[in-house]
N, C-alpha and C positions, 0 to 999 in steps of 0.2 A: 504494500500500500504506500503511495507517495505521501510526502510530508503534508501537502495541502489537504489531501483526502483524510489523512489521519487527524489533522487539527480540526477539520470540519466534523468528523465523527465524535471527537471528544466534546466539542461544543454542543452537539446534539444530545449527547448523553447527559451533560450537565444541565441542559435545558429541560430534559425529561425529569431529572431529579427535582428541579425547582417547581415544575408546573404539572406534571402528569399524575394521574390517580394511581396508575400501575406502571411498574418498570420491570422489564425482563431482567432476571438475575444475570443472564449472559452479558448484558451491557455492562453491569457492574464488574463482572469478572474480567471483561476486556479492558476496562479502565484500570483495574488493579494490576493486571499483568503488564500493561504498558508502563505504568508508573514504577513498578519494581525494576524493569529493565533500565529506565532512566536513572533511578537511584543508584544502581550498580555502576552504570556508565560514568556517573558524576561522582562516584565514591562517597555518597552521602549515607554512610553505613548506619548512622544513628537512626535513620528512618526505616530501615529494613524490618526491625522488630514491630513497628507500628503497622506496616503493610501486612506482615505475616499474621498479626492478630486480627486485622480486618478480614483477611482472606479466610481465616479459620471461622470467624463469626458468620461469614457469608455461606459457608458450607452447610450450616445448620438451618438456613432459611429456605423457603419454597422457591420454585423456579420463577414465579412472578411475585415481585415485592410490592407491598403497598407503599404509598408515598411516605408515610411515617417511617416504615422499615428502611427504605432506601436512604432517607435523609439522616437517620440515626447511624446507619452503617457507614456512610461515606464521610460524615462530618470530621473525623480525625485527620483525614488526608486531603479533603477538598481544597483547603487553602494552599497546599503544596503545589497543586496544578497551576494556580493563578500566579504565584510569586516566582518560584524557582525556574519554571519552564517557560515563562514569558507569555503565557496565554492570558491576555489582559482581561480583567473583568469589565463588563459593560458599564458605561458611565451613567446610565439612566437612573433616575430617582427610584428608590426601592419602596414598594408598597406591599405590606403583609396583609393577607386575607385569611382570617381565622374562621373556619366553618367546618362542621362535621359533614356537610354535604358538598361533594365535588361539583354538583350542578350549580351551586352558588358561586364557586370560584369560576366556573366556565362562563357564567353569566356576566361576570365583571372583567374577566381577563382581557379580552380584546378592547374593551372600552378604556380600561386603565392604560393599556399600551398606547392608545391614541392620544393620551395626555402626555406621552413621552416618558412614562414610568414603567418599571419592571415589576410585575406582580409575582409574588411567591405564595404558594398555598401551604397553610398549616392547618392540621385537623383538630388539635387539642390545645388547651391552655398550657399543658406541660411542655409541648413542643415550642410554644411561644416563649416560655420562661427560659428554656435551655438553648434557644436560638443564639447563634454567634452574632452579636450586635456590633461587630467590627465595622460593618456597613450599616450605618444607622438609618432606619426607614424614615421616609418623609411623611408617612401616615400608616396607621394600622386600622383595618376595617374588621370588626368582630361581629359575628352572628350571635344575637342574643340567645339563640337556642343552645349555645354552649353553657350558659350560666348555670342551669340546674345541676350540672355535673360537678360543680365546685362550691367550696365554702366561700362565704362572703369575704373572709380575710384573705383568701387566695387571690380573688379578683382585685381587692384593694391593694395588695402587695404588688401585683403586676402593674396596676395603674401608677402606683408610686414610682416604680422603676422606670417606666416609660416617660413620666413627667420629668425625671431627672435628666433624661436624654432629649427633652423638648420635642417629643414625638406626638403629633395630634392623634387622638383616639376617637374612632367613630363606631357607633353601634347600629347594626341593622336590626330594627325592633319590630314589635307587633302591636303593642298597646301602650296606654297612658302610664300604667303602673311601672313598666320597665323604663319608660322615658325618664320619669322622676328618679328612679334608682340609678340610672346611668349618669345623670348629672350630679347626683349626690356622691357617687364614687369618684367623680373627677373626669369623666369622659367629656370630649369637646363638642361632639355633635351626635344627633340621634335621628336616624332615618326611619320613619314609620312606613308601613306598607303602602300607604296612599301617596307617598312622595314619588313623583315620576323620575325615571332614570336620568333624564336630561338634567333635572335639578340636582340630583345626587352628584352627577359628574361635575357640575359647576361648583358645588360646595366642596367636593374633593379637590378640585383644582385650586380653589382658594386656600384650603388647608396646606396643600403642598407648597404653594408660593409663600405662605406665611412661615412655614417651617424653614424654607430656604433663607428668608430674610432674618428670622430669629437666629438661626445658626450662624449666619454671617456676622450679625451684630454682636453676638456674644463670644464667638470663637475665632474671629478673623481680625488680624491687625489691620487697621484702617489704612496706614501709609503703604505697607508693602504687599498687602493681599495674602500674606502667609498666615497660617494659624497662630494663635497666641498660646501662652503657657498654660492657660486653663484647659485648652484642648490637648496639650501635650500630656498632662497628668492622666487624663482619661484614656488617651490612646496608648500610652506606655503600659497602663494596667492591662489593656486588652492584649497587647503583644506578649506581656509576661504570662497572662492566662493561657495563651496558645502555646507558649514555651513549656508550661507545666503539663499541658495535655499531650502535646505531640513531640516535644523535644526539639522543635524547630527553632534555631537561633535566629537572631537578627542583629543589626548594627546600629550604633548611635554615633553620629558624626557632628562635630562642631565646626562651623565655617566662620571665619573672621575676615572682613575686608581689610586688606593691608593698608597701613598709613592713612586710615580714615580720618583721624583727628587733623592731620596735616592737610588733607583734602578739604575738610570743613573750614579750616583757618584760611586757606588760600583762596578758595572759590565761593565760600559762603554756605550757610546752612540749607538754603533752598536747593543749591546744586547737590549738596550731600543727600538731601531727601530724594532727589531724582535718581541719584546713583543707587540708593537703597531700593527704590521701587523697581528699577530696571534690573538690578542684580537678582532680586527676588523672582521676577518674571523669568529670567534666564535659567535660574535653578529649577523652577517648576517645569520648564520645557525639557531640561536635561535629565531629571530623575524620572522614574517610572510611575505609572498611575497608582501602583500599590505602595509607593513610598509616601512619607509625610514630611512636609516642610513647615517648620515653626520658627517664628522670630523669637529668638532667645533673649535678646536684649541689646539695645544700641545697634552696633554694626555686626552683631553675631547672629547666625542662624543655626538651628539644629535640624538635622535630617534623620528620621527613623527609616532605615533601609530594610524593607520587609523581605529579606533573603538571607539564607544561611551560607551560601557559597561565597567564600572570601574573594575569589577572582571576579565575581559579578559585582560585589561591593566596591572593589577598587576600580573596576571599569566604569561604574556609574559616577563615582566621585572624581575620577580623572576627567571624565567627560564634562562634569560641572566646572572643574577648574579651567579646562581648556576653552570652553565656550565663553566663560567670563573674560579670560585673558584676551580673546579675539574680539570682544565688543568694542565698538567705537563710541567715543565720548567727545564733547567739545574741547577745545584748546589742545587737541592731540594728547589728551590725558589718558593714560592707560590704567585700568583698574585690574588688580589681581587679588586673589584670595588664598589664604592658608587654611588647610583642612586637617583636623585630627579626628581619628575614629577609633572605636573599640567594638569588638564583637560581644554581644550579650548572649552567653551560652549556658548560663546557670541562674537559678533563682536564689533568693536569699539576700540580694543586694538591692539597695534603693536606687531610684532614678538619679538622685544626687551623686551617689557613688559612681555610677556608670558615666555620668556627665563629667565627673572629676577625672576619670581615666582618659576620656576623649579630650578633655581640656589639657592634660599633660602632653598628649600627642600633638595637640594644636600648638602649644608653646614650643615644642621641639621643632615643628615646622617653621615657626618664626625664627628661632635661633639658628636654624640651618640655612636661612636666606629667604624665607617666605615663598609664596607662589608654588606650593607643593602639597602633596597628600602624605600624611604620616600615620601609621597604625600604632596603637598603643601596645607596647611589649614590656617585659620586665626590664629590658635594657633602657627604655625610656624612663622608667621609674628610678633606676639607679643613677640617672643623671641629676637627680635633685640636689640642690645646694642645701646647706644647713644654716639655719638662722638660730643663733643662741639667744636665750633669754635668761639672764642671771637674776636671781631673787633669793630671799631668805627662805629657809625651810618652812617657817610659819606661814609666810605669804603663799607659798606654793600649796601647802596643805589646804588652806582656805579656798584657793581658786581651782584646785586640780580638776574638778568635774566640768569647769567652764572653759578651760584654756584650749585654744586651737592647737591641733597637733601637726597640721600641715597647711600650706597655702600656696596654690599654684605649683611652682617648681621647687618650693622650699619645704624641707622637713624642719619642724620647729622643735628644738631641744631645750629643755629647761634644766638648769643646774644651779647649785649653790655658789655663793661668792668664792668659796675656797677653790672651785674648779675653773676659775677665770684663767684664760690664756691670752697673752698678748699677740698670739699668732692668728687669732680668729678675726676675720675682717667684718663680719656682720653680726652685731650683737646689740641687745637691748638690756639696760640695767633698770631693774625695778627696786627702788631704794626706800626702805622704811626709816623711821627716826633713829633707830639704834645704829644703823650703818652709815648714816649720812656724813657725820663728821670724819670718821676714819677713812671713808672712801673718797673724800674730796680731792686729795692730792693725786691719787691714782687716776681718777676719772678725768681730771683736767688734762693729763698727758694723753689719755685715750682719745678725748675729743679732738685734741690737736692733731693726732695721727690719722684719725679715721674720717673726720668730717661727717658727711651726711649719712653714712651707712651705720653709724652708731647712734644710739638714742638713750637718753637718761630720763627716766620717769620717776618723779617723786610721788609718794603715795599720799601726801598731804601738803598743805601750805607750810606747815612747820618744817617739814623735811625740805621743801623747796628753799625756805629761808636759810636752813643750815648749809645747803649746797651752794648758795650764792648764784652767780651768773652761769654756772656750767650746766644746769638742768635744762631740758628741752620742754618738758610738760609736767603737769601734776594732776593727780586724780582727786578732785575736790570731794571731801567727805569720806575718803578711804572706802568707798563702796566697791564691793567685789565686781559688780557688773561694769562699773566705770573703768576699773583697771583692765578688765578683759577687753573692753571696747578700745581702749588706748593701744593695747597690744595689737589688736586686729587692724587698727588704722596705720600703725607703723608697718605691719606686714604688707598692706596695700601699696605703700610707697616704695617698696623694695624693687630694684630693677628686674626686668624679665631675664 
């Protein structure tokens, strides 16, 4: 079978799984057999166990599967088809139709498609609860005939979950009693039997459009058109959930526009805003539809790459870097970007921790000359500098749980006064009253030798008075959080 015919058949099978009431098991077996060959060829051995388990489950099922059986069977591996193998998911808005009757789905299917949306049929509330909401629906239509099968709290729980995703909920109803119940649960619309189909479609179209506008207003950065950090948190959680289910890893990349501050200072902030907007557009064109682009802050963007293959990750990021380098801007000004990334291949770490790894790789890209892609490795971590903070044992004991242990490329080491070494170039001294007088002579020499990379913090006004002119700052009131913040501010000023 030629590649084009193969791809077409895969699309047809996936379409059946989403829309058909019955699916031949032979189609599922064909799909699984094809995927196993691809997994072996690409040496994605961590996925073999998943496919073997799905194949084993399929053997126990009849020759013709119900929609629910097919959806449940294929869900652990369906995402793999779209991401790793490059068969892109369709971009239409998703509309879920929940009904025990396939005839209800058939009645709405073609009409929903005319609205430019993709209908997916689910038969039970359990299917809806367990559905993978990585592709958030623009609307959900539920047949009220499903309600008697479930407890009131189950319906309320489902409604609550969908409202957090800002999904409009519509009920196909039969009488006044259900209409009042639907609105009390929190549903957005209720279609009684007498409401004509034309009106239902108009109302559905309005819900879809409203959902688009709400999503854009809440989750999209206005200047760049990229998603914002609120969207990042929810999306990262979905990626981690899939990693837990299937073992399929992904990548986190941080991208920073090189010399952006200089660009702003030279050409003005409106020019800088235009650069941010155009760079964001170029990134969206360069990444795949299954990847996610987030404005992380300032001139930094974060990309979630929905793929486990390292070669594909680096190919996508290199394409991003190259396309931006080739962009044309006024004044013959060239814009370049530095990119650092890390592969997320295990659970148990927070989003912040993975971003910190990508950030370390990003700073290495900048140290190595900018305009390049760097992967986080243990070697990158070993390049960290050490920033020493010298303080009394009593002060350290009081602050221990609050103190930062690392910052960008710096590992922060805390030590007592006795361990001070004149050979260390980056150091902060936190001085209390007991040490101020005896340390004054030594620290005067230190300040003269080191200049801006040393810093002397007095923990009170009294200590500052004892030190005279050599102290840099003091923590008013001796509050632990103030001292901690002063240390963090010093770390921020250290060179990259």
